C-alpha positions in Angstrom: 84.7 86.2 114.0 86.6 87.0 110.8 87.0 90.5 109.3 88.1 91.2 105.7 89.5 94.7 105.0 89.7 95.7 101.3 91.4 98.5 99.4 89.7 98.6 96.0 91.7 98.9 92.8 91.3 101.7 90.3 89.9 101.3 86.8 92.7 99.8 84.7 92.7 102.7 82.2 92.5 105.3 84.9 95.1 103.6 87.1 97.7 104.1 84.4 97.5 107.8 84.9 96.8 107.9 88.6 99.5 106.1 90.5 103.2 105.1 90.2 102.6 101.5 89.1 105.2 101.7 86.3 107.8 103.0 88.8 107.0 100.0 90.9 107.5 97.6 88.0 110.9 99.0 87.3 111.8 98.3 91.0 110.3 94.8 90.5 107.5 95.6 92.9 103.7 95.8 92.4 102.8 99.1 94.0 104.4 102.3 95.3 102.7 102.5 98.7 100.6 100.4 101.0 97.1 101.4 102.1 97.7 103.1 105.5 94.1 103.3 106.5 93.5 99.6 106.6 96.6 98.7 108.6 95.4 101.4 111.1 91.9 99.9 111.3 93.4 96.4 111.7 95.3 97.5 114.7 92.2 99.0 116.3 90.3 95.6 115.9 90.1 93.5 119.1 92.7 90.6 119.2 89.8 88.1 119.3 88.9 89.0 115.7 90.8 87.3 112.8 91.7 90.1 110.4 92.8 89.8 106.8 93.8 92.6 104.4 93.4 92.5 100.7 94.8 95.2 98.5 93.1 94.7 95.2 95.9 96.6 93.4 98.2 93.6 94.0 95.8 90.6 94.5 92.3 89.6 93.5 89.4 89.6 95.9 87.8 86.2 96.7 84.1 86.8 97.1 83.8 83.4 98.7 85.8 84.5 101.8 84.3 83.1 105.0 84.6 86.5 106.8 81.4 87.7 108.5 82.2 91.4 108.2 83.7 93.2 105.2 85.3 96.6 105.6 86.1 98.8 102.6 87.9 102.1 102.4 88.0 104.4 99.3 89.2 107.6 98.0 86.7 109.3 95.6 88.4 107.8 92.5 87.9 104.3 94.0 84.3 104.8 95.0 82.7 103.1 92.0 84.8 100.0 92.4 84.2 100.0 96.2 80.4 100.0 95.5 80.8 97.1 93.1 82.7 95.1 95.7 80.1 95.9 98.4 77.3 94.7 96.2 79.2 91.5 95.4 79.6 90.7 99.1 76.1 91.8 100.0 74.8 89.3 97.4 76.6 86.7 99.5 74.7 87.9 102.6 77.8 89.6 104.1 77.6 92.8 106.1 79.6 95.5 104.5 81.0 98.6 106.3 82.5 101.5 104.4 84.8 104.3 105.6 87.4 106.6 104.3 87.3 110.1 102.8 84.6 109.5 100.1 82.1 107.8 102.3 82.7 110.4 105.0 82.0 113.3 102.6 79.0 111.6 101.0 77.6 109.1 103.6 74.0 109.1 102.2 75.3 108.1 98.7 77.5 105.3 100.2 74.5 104.0 102.2 72.8 103.1 99.0 75.5 100.5 98.3 76.7 99.3 101.8 75.1 98.3 105.1 77.0 100.7 107.4 79.1 103.9 106.9 81.7 105.2 109.4 82.2 108.9 109.0 85.6 110.3 110.1 88.6 108.9 111.8 88.2 105.3 113.0 90.0 105.5 116.4 87.1 106.7 118.4 84.4 104.4 117.0 85.8 101.2 115.4 85.7 99.2 118.7 82.0 100.0 119.0 81.3 99.0 115.4 82.8 95.6 116.1 81.0 95.2 119.4 77.7 96.2 117.9 78.1 93.8 115.0 79.0 90.9 117.4 75.8 91.8 119.5 73.6 91.9 116.3 73.0 95.6 116.9 75.2 97.3 114.3 73.9 100.7 113.1 73.6 102.2 109.7 75.7 105.2 110.4 78.5 106.0 112.8 79.9 109.5 113.4 83.4 109.4 114.7 84.8 112.1 117.0 88.1 113.8 116.5 90.8 112.0 118.6 93.4 114.2 120.3 95.5 111.5 122.1 96.9 109.6 119.1 99.7 108.0 121.1 97.4 105.6 123.0 96.5 103.5 120.0 98.4 100.4 118.9 101.0 100.3 116.1 99.5 99.8 112.6 99.3 96.1 111.5 101.7 96.3 108.5 102.5 92.6 109.3 99.2 91.8 107.6 100.4 93.2 104.2 102.3 91.5 101.4 105.2 93.9 102.2 107.5 92.6 99.5 105.0 94.1 97.0 105.5 97.7 98.0 108.3 100.2 97.3 107.5 102.6 100.1 106.1 102.4 103.6 103.8 105.1 104.9 103.8 106.6 108.3 102.0 109.6 109.9 103.3 111.9 112.5 100.4 114.4 112.8 96.8 114.9 111.7 94.9 118.0 110.8 95.8 121.1 108.8 95.4 124.7 110.0 95.0 126.0 106.4 91.7 126.7 104.7 92.4 125.7 101.1 89.2 125.8 99.0 90.1 122.6 97.0 91.0 120.4 100.0 88.8 118.1 102.1 91.4 117.5 104.8 90.0 120.2 107.1 86.6 118.5 107.1 87.9 115.0 107.6 90.8 115.6 110.0 89.9 119.1 111.3 92.0 122.3 111.3 93.5 121.7 114.7 96.9 119.9 114.3 97.3 116.9 116.5 100.8 115.5 116.9 101.9 111.9 117.4 104.6 111.7 119.9 108.2 110.8 119.0 108.1 107.5 120.9 104.9 106.3 119.1 106.5 107.4 115.8 109.6 105.5 116.7 107.6 102.3 117.2 105.9 102.7 113.8 109.1 103.3 111.9 111.0 100.6 113.8 108.3 98.1 112.8 108.8 99.2 109.2 112.6 98.9 109.4 112.5 95.4 110.9 110.0 94.3 108.2 112.2 95.6 105.5 115.3 94.1 107.1 113.7 90.7 107.1 112.7 91.2 103.4 116.3 92.1 102.6 117.6 88.8 104.0 115.5 86.9 101.5 116.6 88.8 98.5 119.2 87.1 96.2 120.8 90.4 95.2 119.9 92.7 98.1 121.0 96.3 97.5 123.7 97.6 99.9 124.7 101.2 100.0 127.9 103.0 101.1 127.7 106.6 102.4 130.3 109.3 102.3 131.9 108.1 105.6 132.5 104.6 104.2 129.7 103.0 106.3 128.0 100.1 104.4 124.3 99.7 105.1 122.6 96.3 104.9 119.7 97.7 102.9 117.4 100.6 102.2 114.1 101.6 103.7 111.9 103.9 101.6 109.6 105.9 103.9 106.9 108.4 103.1 105.7 110.6 105.9 102.1 111.4 104.9 101.6 114.6 107.0 99.9 117.4 105.0 102.7 119.7 106.1 105.6 118.1 108.0 107.3 121.3 109.1 104.4 123.0 111.0 106.1 122.6 114.4 109.9 122.9 114.5 110.4 120.9 117.7 108.4 118.1 116.4 110.5 118.1 113.2 113.7 117.8 115.2 112.3 115.0 117.3 111.2 112.9 114.3 114.4 113.5 112.3 116.4 112.3 115.4 114.2 109.2 115.6 114.8 108.4 111.9 118.6 109.0 112.2 118.9 106.8 115.3 116.9 103.9 113.8 119.0 104.0 110.6 122.2 103.6 112.7 120.7 101.1 115.2 119.6 98.7 112.5 122.2 99.6 109.8 119.4 100.2 107.3 119.5 103.5 105.5 116.1 105.2 105.7 115.5 107.5 102.7 112.3 109.5 103.2 109.9 111.9 101.5 107.3 114.2 102.9 105.1 117.3 102.2 106.2 120.7 103.2 105.7 124.3 102.2 108.2 126.8 100.9 108.9 128.1 104.4 111.2 125.1 104.8 113.8 127.0 102.7 113.9 129.8 105.2 115.1 127.6 108.1 118.7 126.3 107.5 118.6 124.4 110.8 115.5 122.5 109.8 117.0 121.8 106.4 120.1 120.4 108.1 118.0 118.0 110.2 116.0 116.8 107.2 119.2 116.3 105.1 121.2 114.5 107.8 118.3 112.1 108.6 117.9 111.0 105.0 115.2 113.2 103.5 115.7 113.2 99.8 112.4 114.6 98.4 109.9 117.2 99.6 106.5 117.7 97.8 105.7 121.4 97.8 102.2 122.6 96.7 103.0 125.8 94.7 99.6 125.3 93.0 99.9 128.5 90.9 102.3 131.2 90.0 99.4 133.8 89.9 98.5 135.6 93.1 94.9 135.9 92.0 94.6 132.2 91.8 96.2 131.6 95.3 93.8 134.1 96.8 90.8 132.5 95.1 92.0 129.1 96.4 92.3 130.6 99.9 96.0 129.5 100.0 97.7 131.2 102.8 100.6 132.4 100.7 101.6 134.6 97.8 103.4 133.6 94.6 106.7 135.1 95.5 109.3 136.4 93.0 112.0 134.7 95.0 110.6 131.2 94.7 113.7 130.3 92.6 116.0 131.4 95.5 114.1 129.2 97.9 114.1 126.2 95.6 117.9 126.6 95.1 118.3 126.8 98.9 116.5 123.4 99.4 118.5 121.8 96.6 121.8 123.0 98.2 121.0 120.7 101.2 120.7 117.6 98.9 116.9 117.6 99.0 114.9 117.4 95.8 111.8 119.7 95.4 108.9 117.9 93.8 106.5 120.8 93.0 102.8 120.5 92.3 100.7 122.9 90.2 97.0 123.0 89.5 95.6 123.8 86.1 92.1 125.3 85.7 91.8 128.0 88.3 89.6 131.0 87.4 92.5 133.3 86.5 94.4 130.7 84.4 95.1 131.5 80.7 97.3 129.6 78.3 99.9 132.3 78.7 99.9 132.2 82.5 100.2 128.4 82.5 103.3 128.6 80.3 105.1 130.3 83.2 105.0 126.9 85.0 107.0 125.3 82.2 109.6 128.1 82.4 109.8 127.9 86.2 110.5 124.1 86.2 113.1 124.5 83.5 114.9 127.3 85.2 115.0 125.6 88.6 115.9 122.0 87.6 112.5 120.6 88.7 112.6 117.3 86.8 109.6 115.7 88.6 106.6 118.0 88.6 103.0 117.1 89.4 100.6 119.0 87.1 97.0 118.4 88.1 93.7 119.4 86.7 91.7 121.3 89.3 89.2 118.8 90.7 86.1 119.6 92.8 86.2 116.8 95.3 83.1 116.2 97.4 83.4 117.8 100.8 85.5 120.8 99.6 84.4 124.4 99.5 85.1 124.3 95.8 82.6 121.4 95.2 79.9 123.3 97.2 80.5 126.6 95.4 80.6 125.1 91.9 77.6 122.9 92.6 75.6 126.0 93.3 76.9 127.7 90.2 76.2 124.6 88.0 79.8 124.4 87.0 80.4 120.7 87.7 80.0 118.8 84.4 80.7 115.3 85.6 80.2 113.1 88.7 81.8 109.9 87.3 83.9 109.3 90.4 86.5 107.2 88.5 87.6 110.4 86.7 88.2 112.3 90.0 91.9 111.7 89.8 93.4 115.0 88.8 93.6 114.1 85.1 90.3 115.2 83.7 88.5 118.5 83.2 85.3 118.0 85.1 84.0 121.6 85.3 83.2 124.7 83.3 86.3 127.0 83.4 85.9 130.8 83.4 88.3 131.9 80.7 88.2 128.9 78.4 85.8 126.1 77.2 86.4 122.7 78.9 87.9 121.5 75.6 90.2 124.4 75.3 91.4 123.8 78.9 91.9 120.1 78.2 94.0 120.8 75.2 96.0 123.5 77.1 96.6 121.1 80.0 97.7 118.2 77.7 99.9 120.5 75.6 101.7 121.7 78.8 102.2 118.2 80.0 103.6 117.0 76.7 106.0 119.9 76.6 107.1 119.5 80.2 107.7 115.8 80.0 110.2 115.2 77.2 113.3 113.1 77.2 115.6 116.1 76.6 113.8 118.4 78.9 113.8 116.0 81.9 117.5 115.2 81.6 118.4 118.9 81.2 116.4 119.6 84.4 118.1 116.8 86.3 121.6 118.0 85.2 120.7 121.5 86.4 119.4 120.0 89.7 122.6 118.0 90.2 124.8 121.1 90.0 123.7 121.4 93.6 124.3 118.8 96.4 123.2 115.2 96.0 123.2 112.8 98.9 126.1 110.4 98.0 125.1 106.8 98.6 127.0 104.5 96.3 125.6 101.0 95.5 127.9 98.3 96.7 127.9 96.7 93.3 129.8 97.3 90.0 128.5 100.5 88.4 128.0 98.9 85.0 125.8 96.1 86.4 123.7 98.5 88.3 123.1 100.6 85.2 122.4 97.5 83.1 119.8 96.1 85.5 117.9 99.5 85.6 117.8 99.9 81.9 116.9 96.3 81.2 114.0 96.5 83.6 112.8 99.7 81.8 113.1 98.2 78.4 111.1 95.1 79.4 108.3 97.0 81.0 108.0 99.5 78.2 107.7 96.7 75.6 105.0 95.1 77.8 103.2 98.5 77.7 103.4 98.6 73.9 106.0 101.3 73.4 107.7 100.9 70.0 111.5 100.3 69.8 111.9 103.6 68.0 110.8 105.4 71.1 112.5 103.1 73.6 116.0 103.2 72.1 116.6 107.0 72.3 115.5 106.9 76.0 117.9 104.0 76.7 120.8 105.7 75.0 120.2 109.0 76.7 119.8 107.4 80.1 123.0 105.3 79.7 124.9 108.3 78.5 123.8 110.3 81.6 124.7 107.6 84.1 128.0 106.6 82.4 129.5 110.1 82.8 129.0 110.0 86.6 132.3 109.4 88.3 130.5 108.3 91.4 127.0 106.9 90.9 124.7 107.8 93.8 121.7 105.6 94.5 119.7 108.9 94.8 120.7 109.7 91.2 119.4 106.3 90.1 116.2 106.9 91.9 115.9 110.3 90.0 116.4 108.5 86.7 113.7 106.0 87.6 111.4 108.9 88.4 112.2 110.3 85.0 111.5 106.9 83.3 108.2 106.8 85.2 107.2 110.2 83.8 108.1 109.2 80.3 105.9 106.1 80.7 103.1 108.3 82.0 103.2 110.7 79.0 103.4 107.8 76.6 100.2 106.3 78.1 98.6 109.7 78.2 99.2 110.3 74.5 98.0 106.8 73.7 94.7 107.4 75.5 94.2 110.8 73.8 94.7 109.2 70.3 91.9 106.7 71.1 89.4 109.5 71.8 
């Protein structure tokens, strides 16, 4: 038996605004992260089944594949394309199973387009789905149970991916979130009880990643080597993203995972640089900050969401917009860890004036990479149910459910007023001068020093040439490209020691400038 697992691509126009595809291009890759759900499902599939994974973001789907069973996963913004793929295979008399967050939140909708829907986490049910299919008894709907022993399942099948196409590998060390945020569907999909994956299982997952990347490094003509402050030269870099909703929930677990990462970096002589989600409480624990910093954590995403307490209460966020946020951000920066904040636009207490505080906050605190999202009522959230009853949801075109569109009726503004306010804030936040000023302010604090083992000038040249080529391909005129190139070259040249982390920060800035260029281009076409 053959099984084909598919990750659908986003609409081309929407994809420009919804992922880090340009960042990947600068790094000569095709995509930022691999689809974690599919490699997990592949590992749960019996060895007797021949499994193939297709990520449509990096390769086309062959609808003439001879697989008997087709499995599709999808976030809400991928749902429309997922349904198109399903119909294509069903026309070929293939049986199509769909899982993932969207199908789990709206199973009856998904069943209009596919043969079978799996609701919830796959671990408890996937073996039965395969068995039932092989025995010609597959059901229309499967309801998975919450799994508490996550250590007993096999390591994800990342070997089935085109690993050279991705910048970053994803790994999970826990599931579930104890919080009750109104706009989030995690509590319904993964539950509110936090379930930890043990350090030995996490070690196996990360070591698989390190070995895959070490093999990739051997085949590169100009493989990047880095030297740390002690003079140790690493054979390569592994970019890791720990996808936990909040990595720092349990201090003992944090220490164990940081130790695993540090040990594997030394054992395989591959520097692991990693990113995760946390909350502002991280800043209040210097011991934890030390563990993260020493193990190679360079970025933490922190969901501030709003600087207005009324909004946080309305969202059911278990925190307050503290006056001392700036102190905590500075503390995290002092350990060489970047804060990547996220804010939501469109809450009931938002006004143009209150939203301007976000711009001031990012400028004052050197926050050069900020996620500014339109509040989005995802299916399965309390927000969706509430606004559905109030008739405030204006659009159910799932492709637009990507944090970049105003899909609801705001309280204090018209949808068009909020859209203009949102876009204005974005355009003022993401400018060449503003971003480099923020980065300079950020780098007044500690930066992890990892020097590329290559001439500084060549390293700068390669980065800028890649940027120039990709921006020309995207249609940016020279009059806009040249000032960016000159400003970037100026910033990098003045560095006595060029840290690889600084270069990554520059690439993040270039990615933001690309994003705002495409955003403006789309707005001009409307």
